[in-house]
C-alpha positions, 0 to 999 in steps of 0.5 A: 842335134849336137849329140847326134853329130858326135854319135850318129848311131843315136838316130839310127835305131829302130825306135827313131826309124818308126817315127822318121823316114830314112831320108829325114834321118839322113837330113838330120845327120847331115845338118845336125851341126847347122841346127846346133849353130842356129839354136845357139844363135837364136838362144843368144838373141833371146839372152840379149833382147829378152833376158838381159833387160830383165837381169839389168832391171833386177840388178843381178850380180855378175857371178849370177849373171854368168849362170843365167846367161849360160842357162839361157844359151842352153835352155832358151825360154825355160830359163827366162820363165824360171827367172820370172818365177824366182822374181815373183817368189821374191817380190810377193 
């Protein structure tokens, strides 16, 4: 959504129009920034309530904390899954 806010032509091509109607494309273009804000807000809640307790429990150093929080904001739950996998590899 953020990219479509800055480059609207991404959504206005033949490939996208085969899957989405013109009204849906227009709606996405008008609300792309709001969708981006909502996504960042929800990812920040994931970081605070899901990711932070895990990072604190395993005492992740501060420089790595910043990297994991940024990954959590950008990716969301896949970053948490990757962290769990890393912990499973290190503890077993």
